[in-house]
MARBA-3410 file (N, C-alpha, C, O; in Angstrom, 1 decimal):
149
-16.6,-21.7,-4.6,-16.5,-20.3,-4.1,-17.9,-19.7,-4.1,-18.6,-19.7,-5.1 ~ -18.3,-19.3,-2.9,-19.7,-18.7,-2.7,-19.6,-17.2,-3.2,-18.8,-16.5,-2.7 ~ -20.5,-16.8,-4.1,-20.5,-15.5,-4.6,-20.8,-14.5,-3.5,-20.4,-13.3,-3.6 ~ -21.6,-14.9,-2.5,-21.9,-14.0,-1.4,-20.7,-13.7,-0.5,-20.6,-12.7,0.2 ~ -19.7,-14.6,-0.5,-18.5,-14.5,0.3,-17.3,-14.8,-0.5,-16.8,-15.9,-0.5
-16.7,-13.8,-1.2,-15.5,-14.0,-2.0,-14.3,-14.4,-1.0,-14.0,-13.7,-0.1 ~ -13.7,-15.6,-1.3,-12.7,-16.1,-0.4,-11.4,-15.4,-0.6,-11.1,-14.9,-1.7 ~ -10.6,-15.3,0.5,-9.3,-14.8,0.4,-8.3,-15.8,-0.2,-8.5,-17.0,0.2 ~ -7.4,-15.4,-1.0,-6.5,-16.4,-1.6,-5.2,-16.5,-0.7,-4.7,-17.6,-0.4 ~ -4.8,-15.3,-0.2,-3.6,-15.3,0.7,-4.2,-15.6,2.2,-4.7,-14.6,2.8
-4.0,-16.8,2.6,-4.6,-17.1,3.9,-3.8,-18.2,4.6,-3.0,-18.9,4.0 ~ -4.0,-18.3,5.9,-3.4,-19.4,6.7,-4.6,-20.2,7.1,-5.4,-19.8,8.0 ~ -4.7,-21.4,6.6,-5.9,-22.2,6.9,-7.1,-21.5,6.3,-7.1,-21.2,5.1 ~ -8.1,-21.1,7.1,-9.2,-20.3,6.6,-9.1,-18.9,6.9,-10.0,-18.1,6.6 ~ -8.0,-18.5,7.6,-7.8,-17.1,8.0,-7.1,-16.2,7.0,-5.9,-16.5,6.7
-7.7,-15.2,6.5,-7.0,-14.3,5.5,-5.9,-13.5,6.2,-6.0,-13.1,7.3 ~ -4.8,-13.4,5.4,-3.6,-12.8,6.0,-3.7,-11.2,6.0,-3.3,-10.6,6.9 ~ -4.3,-10.7,4.9,-4.4,-9.2,4.9,-5.0,-8.6,6.1,-4.4,-7.6,6.7 ~ -6.1,-9.0,6.6,-6.7,-8.4,7.8,-5.9,-8.6,9.0,-6.0,-7.9,10.0 ~ -5.0,-9.7,9.0,-4.1,-9.9,10.2,-3.0,-8.8,10.2,-2.6,-8.5,11.3
-2.6,-8.4,9.0,-1.5,-7.5,9.0,-1.8,-6.0,8.9,-1.0,-5.2,9.4 ~ -3.0,-5.6,8.4,-3.3,-4.2,8.2,-3.2,-3.3,9.5,-3.0,-2.1,9.4 ~ -3.5,-4.0,10.6,-3.5,-3.2,11.9,-2.1,-2.6,12.2,-2.1,-1.5,12.8 ~ -1.1,-3.3,11.8,0.3,-2.8,12.2,0.6,-1.5,11.5,1.0,-0.5,12.2 ~ 0.5,-1.4,10.2,0.9,0.0,9.6,-0.1,1.1,10.0,0.3,2.2,10.2
-1.4,0.7,10.2,-2.3,1.8,10.7,-1.9,2.3,12.0,-1.9,3.5,12.2 ~ -1.6,1.5,13.0,-1.2,1.9,14.3,0.2,2.6,14.2,0.4,3.7,14.9 ~ 1.1,2.1,13.4,2.4,2.7,13.3,2.4,4.1,12.7,3.0,5.0,13.2 ~ 1.6,4.3,11.6,1.5,5.6,11.0,0.7,6.6,11.9,1.0,7.8,11.9 ~ -0.3,6.1,12.6,-1.0,7.0,13.6,0.0,7.4,14.7,0.0,8.5,15.1
0.8,6.4,15.2,1.8,6.8,16.2,2.8,7.8,15.7,3.3,8.7,16.4 ~ 3.2,7.7,14.4,4.1,8.7,13.8,3.5,10.1,13.8,4.2,11.1,14.0 ~ 2.2,10.2,13.5,1.5,11.5,13.6,1.5,12.0,15.0,1.8,13.2,15.2 ~ 1.3,11.1,16.0,1.3,11.6,17.4,2.7,12.1,17.8,2.8,13.1,18.4 ~ 3.7,11.3,17.4,5.1,11.7,17.8,5.5,12.9,17.0,6.3,13.7,17.5
5.1,13.1,15.8,5.3,14.3,15.0,4.8,15.5,15.8,5.4,16.6,15.9 ~ 3.5,15.4,16.2,2.9,16.5,16.9,3.6,16.8,18.3,3.8,17.9,18.7 ~ 4.0,15.7,18.9,4.8,15.9,20.2,6.1,16.6,19.9,6.5,17.5,20.7 ~ 6.8,16.2,18.8,8.0,16.9,18.5,7.8,18.4,18.2,8.5,19.3,18.6 ~ 6.7,18.7,17.4,6.4,20.0,17.0,6.1,20.9,18.2,6.5,22.1,18.3
5.5,20.3,19.3,5.2,21.1,20.5,6.4,21.2,21.4,6.5,22.2,22.2 ~ 7.3,20.2,21.5,8.4,20.2,22.5,9.8,20.4,21.9,10.6,20.8,22.6 ~ 10.0,20.1,20.6,11.3,20.2,20.0,12.3,19.2,20.7,13.5,19.4,20.5 ~ 11.8,18.2,21.3,12.6,17.1,21.9,12.9,16.1,20.8,12.0,15.5,20.3 ~ 14.2,15.9,20.6,14.7,15.1,19.5,14.2,13.7,19.6,14.0,13.0,18.6
13.9,13.2,20.8,13.4,11.8,21.0,12.1,11.6,20.1,12.0,10.5,19.5 ~ 11.2,12.6,20.1,10.0,12.4,19.3,10.3,12.3,17.8,9.6,11.5,17.1 ~ 11.2,13.1,17.3,11.5,13.0,15.9,12.1,11.6,15.6,11.9,11.0,14.5 ~ 13.0,11.1,16.5,13.5,9.7,16.3,12.4,8.7,16.3,12.4,7.7,15.5 ~ 11.5,8.8,17.3,10.3,7.9,17.3,9.6,7.9,16.0,9.2,6.8,15.5
9.3,9.1,15.5,8.6,9.2,14.2,9.3,8.5,13.1,8.7,7.7,12.3 ~ 10.6,8.7,13.0,11.4,8.0,11.9,11.3,6.5,12.0,11.1,5.8,11.0 ~ 11.4,6.0,13.2,11.3,4.5,13.4,9.9,4.0,13.1,9.7,3.0,12.5 ~ 8.9,4.7,13.6,7.5,4.3,13.4,7.2,4.3,11.9,6.5,3.4,11.4 ~ 7.7,5.3,11.2,7.4,5.4,9.8,8.1,4.2,9.0,7.6,3.6,8.1
9.4,3.9,9.4,10.1,2.9,8.7,9.5,1.5,8.9,9.3,0.8,8.0 ~ 9.1,1.2,10.2,8.5,-0.1,10.5,7.1,-0.1,9.8,6.6,-1.1,9.4 ~ 6.4,1.1,9.8,5.1,1.1,9.2,5.1,0.9,7.7,4.2,0.2,7.2 ~ 6.1,1.4,7.0,6.3,1.1,5.6,6.6,-0.4,5.4,6.0,-1.0,4.5 ~ 7.4,-1.0,6.2,7.7,-2.4,6.0,6.5,-3.3,6.2,6.2,-4.1,5.4
5.8,-3.0,7.3,4.6,-3.8,7.6,3.5,-3.5,6.6,2.6,-4.3,6.2 ~ 3.4,-2.2,6.1,2.5,-1.8,5.1,2.7,-2.6,3.7,1.8,-3.0,3.1 ~ 4.0,-2.8,3.4,4.3,-3.5,2.2,3.8,-5.0,2.3,3.3,-5.5,1.4 ~ 4.1,-5.5,3.5,3.6,-6.9,3.7,2.1,-7.1,3.6,1.6,-8.0,3.0 ~ 1.4,-6.1,4.2,-0.1,-6.1,4.2,-0.5,-5.9,2.7,-1.5,-6.5,2.3
0.2,-5.0,2.0,-0.2,-4.7,0.6,0.0,-6.0,-0.3,-0.8,-6.2,-1.1 ~ 1.0,-6.7,0.0,1.3,-7.9,-0.8,0.1,-8.9,-0.6,-0.4,-9.4,-1.6 ~ -0.2,-9.1,0.6,-1.3,-10.1,0.9,-2.6,-9.6,0.3,-3.4,-10.3,-0.3 ~ -2.9,-8.3,0.4,-4.1,-7.7,-0.2,-4.1,-7.8,-1.7,-5.2,-8.0,-2.3 ~ -3.0,-7.5,-2.3,-2.9,-7.6,-3.7,-3.1,-9.0,-4.3,-3.7,-9.2,-5.3
-2.5,-10.0,-3.6,-2.8,-11.4,-4.0,-4.3,-11.7,-4.0,-4.8,-12.3,-4.9 ~ -5.0,-11.3,-2.9,-6.4,-11.5,-2.9,-7.1,-10.7,-4.0,-8.0,-11.3,-4.7 ~ -6.7,-9.5,-4.2,-7.3,-8.7,-5.3,-7.2,-9.2,-6.7,-8.1,-9.3,-7.4 ~ -5.9,-9.6,-7.0,-5.6,-10.2,-8.3,-6.2,-11.5,-8.5,-6.7,-11.8,-9.6 ~ -6.2,-12.4,-7.5,-6.5,-13.8,-7.7,-8.0,-14.0,-7.7,-8.5,-15.1,-8.2
-8.8,-13.1,-7.2,-10.3,-13.4,-7.1,-11.1,-12.3,-7.8,-11.1,-11.2,-7.4 ~ -11.7,-12.7,-9.0,-12.5,-11.7,-9.7,-13.7,-11.2,-9.0,-14.2,-10.1,-9.3 ~ -14.2,-12.0,-8.0,-15.3,-11.5,-7.2,-14.9,-10.3,-6.3,-15.7,-9.4,-6.0 ~ -13.7,-10.3,-5.9,-13.2,-9.2,-5.1,-13.0,-8.0,-6.0,-13.3,-6.8,-5.7 ~ -12.4,-8.2,-7.2,-12.2,-7.1,-8.2,-13.5,-6.5,-8.6,-13.5,-5.3,-9.1
-14.5,-7.2,-8.6,-15.9,-6.7,-9.0,-16.4,-5.7,-8.0,-17.4,-5.0,-8.3 ~ -15.9,-5.7,-6.8,-16.4,-4.7,-5.8,-15.8,-3.3,-6.0,-14.6,-3.2,-6.0 ~ -16.6,-2.3,-6.1,-16.1,-0.9,-6.3,-15.3,-0.5,-5.1,-14.3,0.2,-5.2 ~ -15.8,-0.9,-3.9,-15.1,-0.6,-2.7,-13.7,-1.2,-2.7,-12.7,-0.6,-2.1 ~ -13.5,-2.3,-3.3,-12.1,-2.9,-3.3,-11.2,-2.1,-4.1,-10.0,-1.9,-3.8
-11.6,-1.5,-5.2,-10.8,-0.6,-6.1,-10.5,0.7,-5.3,-9.3,1.1,-5.3 ~ -11.4,1.3,-4.6,-11.1,2.5,-3.8,-10.2,2.1,-2.7,-9.3,2.9,-2.4 ~ -10.3,1.0,-2.1,-9.5,0.5,-1.0,-8.0,0.4,-1.5,-7.1,0.8,-0.9 ~ -7.9,-0.3,-2.7,-6.6,-0.5,-3.3,-5.9,0.9,-3.6,-4.8,1.1,-3.2 ~ -6.6,1.7,-4.4,-6.0,3.0,-4.8,-5.7,3.9,-3.6,-4.6,4.5,-3.6
-6.6,4.0,-2.6,-6.3,4.8,-1.5,-5.1,4.3,-0.7,-4.3,5.1,-0.2 ~ -5.0,3.0,-0.5,-3.8,2.4,0.2,-2.5,2.6,-0.6,-1.5,2.8,0.0 ~ -2.6,2.5,-1.9,-1.4,2.8,-2.7,-0.9,4.2,-2.5,0.3,4.5,-2.3 ~ -1.9,5.2,-2.5,-1.6,6.6,-2.3,-1.0,6.8,-0.9,0.0,7.5,-0.7 ~ -1.6,6.1,0.1,-1.1,6.3,1.5,0.3,5.7,1.6,1.1,6.3,2.3
0.6,4.6,1.0,1.9,4.0,1.1,3.0,4.9,0.4,4.1,5.0,0.9 ~ 2.6,5.4,-0.8,3.6,6.3,-1.5,3.9,7.5,-0.6,5.0,7.9,-0.5 ~ 2.8,8.1,0.0,3.0,9.3,0.8,3.8,8.9,2.1,4.6,9.7,2.6 ~ 3.6,7.7,2.6,4.4,7.2,3.8,5.8,7.0,3.5,6.7,7.4,4.3 ~ 6.1,6.5,2.3,7.5,6.4,1.9,8.2,7.7,1.7,9.3,7.9,2.2
7.5,8.7,1.1,8.0,10.0,0.9,8.2,10.6,2.3,9.3,11.2,2.6 ~ 7.3,10.4,3.2,7.4,10.9,4.6,8.6,10.3,5.3,9.3,11.0,6.1 ~ 8.8,9.0,5.1,10.0,8.4,5.7,11.3,9.0,5.3,12.2,9.2,6.0 ~ 11.3,9.3,4.0,12.5,10.0,3.5,12.6,11.4,4.0,13.7,11.9,4.3 ~ 11.5,12.1,4.1,11.5,13.5,4.7,12.0,13.4,6.1,12.7,14.3,6.5
11.7,12.4,6.8,12.1,12.3,8.2,13.6,11.9,8.4,14.1,11.8,9.5 ~ 14.3,11.7,7.3,15.8,11.5,7.4,16.5,12.8,7.4,17.8,12.7,7.7 ~ 15.9,13.9,7.2,16.6,15.2,7.3,16.8,15.6,8.8,16.4,14.9,9.7 ~ 17.4,16.8,8.9,17.6,17.3,10.3,16.2,17.4,11.0,15.2,17.6,10.4 ~ 16.2,17.1,12.3,15.0,16.9,13.1,13.9,18.0,12.8,12.8,17.6,12.4
14.2,19.3,13.0,13.2,20.3,12.8,12.6,20.3,11.4,11.4,20.3,11.2 ~ 13.5,20.3,10.4,13.0,20.3,9.0,12.4,19.0,8.6,11.7,19.0,7.6 ~ 12.6,17.9,9.3,12.0,16.6,8.9,10.6,16.5,9.4,9.8,15.8,8.9 ~ 10.3,17.3,10.4,8.9,17.2,11.1,8.0,18.4,10.8,6.9,18.2,10.4 ~ 8.6,19.6,10.9,7.8,20.8,10.8,8.1,21.5,9.5,9.3,21.8,9.2
7.1,21.8,8.6,5.7,21.4,8.7,5.5,20.1,7.8,4.4,19.5,8.0 ~ 6.4,19.8,6.9,6.2,18.7,5.9,5.8,17.4,6.6,4.9,16.7,6.1 ~ 6.6,16.9,7.6,6.4,15.6,8.2,5.0,15.6,8.9,4.3,14.5,8.8 ~ 4.6,16.6,9.6,3.3,16.6,10.2,2.2,16.5,9.2,1.2,15.8,9.4 ~ 2.3,17.3,8.1,1.3,17.3,7.1,1.2,16.0,6.4,0.1,15.4,6.3
2.3,15.4,6.0,2.3,14.1,5.4,1.7,13.0,6.4,0.9,12.2,5.9 ~ 2.1,13.0,7.6,1.6,12.1,8.6,0.1,12.2,8.7,-0.6,11.2,8.8 ~ -0.4,13.4,8.8,-1.8,13.7,8.9,-2.6,13.2,7.7,-3.6,12.6,7.8 ~ -2.1,13.5,6.5,-2.7,13.1,5.3,-2.8,11.5,5.2,-3.8,11.0,4.8 ~ -1.7,10.9,5.6,-1.7,9.4,5.5,-2.7,8.8,6.5,-3.4,7.9,6.1
-2.8,9.4,7.7,-3.8,8.9,8.7,-5.2,9.1,8.2,-6.1,8.3,8.4 ~ -5.5,10.3,7.6,-6.8,10.6,7.1,-7.2,9.6,6.0,-8.3,9.1,5.9 ~ -6.2,9.3,5.1,-6.5,8.3,4.0,-6.7,7.0,4.6,-7.6,6.3,4.2 ~ -5.9,6.6,5.6,-6.1,5.3,6.2,-7.4,5.1,7.0,-8.0,4.0,7.0 ~ -8.0,6.2,7.5,-9.3,6.2,8.1,-10.3,5.8,7.0,-11.2,5.0,7.3
-10.2,6.4,5.9,-11.1,6.1,4.8,-10.9,4.7,4.2,-11.9,4.0,4.1 ~ -9.7,4.3,4.0,-9.5,3.0,3.4,-9.7,1.9,4.4,-10.1,0.8,4.0 ~ -9.5,2.2,5.7,-9.8,1.2,6.7,-11.3,1.0,6.8,-11.8,-0.2,7.0 ~ -12.1,2.1,6.7,-13.5,1.9,6.7,-14.0,1.1,5.5,-14.9,0.3,5.6 ~ -13.3,1.4,4.3,-13.7,0.6,3.1,-13.3,-0.9,3.3,-14.1,-1.8,2.9
-12.2,-1.2,3.9,-11.8,-2.5,4.2,-12.8,-3.2,5.1,-13.2,-4.4,4.9 ~ -13.2,-2.5,6.1,-14.3,-3.1,7.0,-15.5,-3.3,6.3,-16.2,-4.3,6.5 ~ -15.9,-2.4,5.4,-17.1,-2.6,4.5,-17.0,-3.8,3.6,-17.9,-4.6,3.5 ~ -15.8,-4.1,3.1,-15.6,-5.2,2.3,-15.8,-6.5,3.0,-16.4,-7.5,2.5 ~ -15.4,-6.5,4.3,-15.5,-7.7,5.1,-17.0,-7.8,5.6,-17.6,-8.9,5.4
-17.5,-6.8,6.3,-18.7,-6.9,7.0,-20.0,-6.7,6.1,-21.0,-7.3,6.4 ~ -19.9,-5.9,5.0,-21.0,-5.8,4.1,-21.0,-6.7,2.9,-22.0,-7.2,2.5 ~ -19.8,-6.9,2.4,-19.7,-7.8,1.2,-19.1,-9.2,1.4,-19.0,-10.0,0.5 ~ -18.7,-9.5,2.7,-18.3,-10.8,3.0,-16.9,-11.2,2.4,-16.7,-12.4,2.4 ~ -16.1,-10.3,2.0,-14.8,-10.6,1.4,-13.9,-11.3,2.5,-13.7,-10.7,3.6
-13.4,-12.4,2.2,-12.6,-13.1,3.1,-13.2,-13.8,4.3,-12.6,-14.4,5.1 ~ -14.5,-13.8,4.3,-15.3,-14.5,5.4,-15.3,-15.9,5.1,-15.7,-16.3,4.0 ~ -15.0,-16.8,6.1,-15.0,-18.2,5.9,-16.4,-18.7,5.7,-17.3,-18.2,6.5 ~ -16.7,-19.5,4.8,-18.0,-20.1,4.5,-18.4,-21.2,5.5,-19.5,-21.7,5.5
END
């Protein structure tokens, strides 16, 4: 194991699984924010339904990405030694907890599920993911985490 490039434990061949999966919940939660905003502006029930589905699938794919990331984090002390890895982990846990709460909020009647609580939760999750996504990129591109040697 090269100290300059901490290897990923959860991988397919030499390809780490966590970076393969993280794009799905990020896009799905961003889509939920967009559809929440569309519902808020139009009151068309279709947008509230889209938000509920996007959140549900985002939570499922987020859990899968989290499992792969947690395996890497726990199994490799070189990854745990990175301050950015801890911030990435904690931020993503907070984002996932808020996303689960948001998914439950979206099970209510359409208007009360989106305005204002759903929009606020969706926006907070996306803001957190912008930060943790940047940290994840930093772990790969600055610290070489998961980069094949």
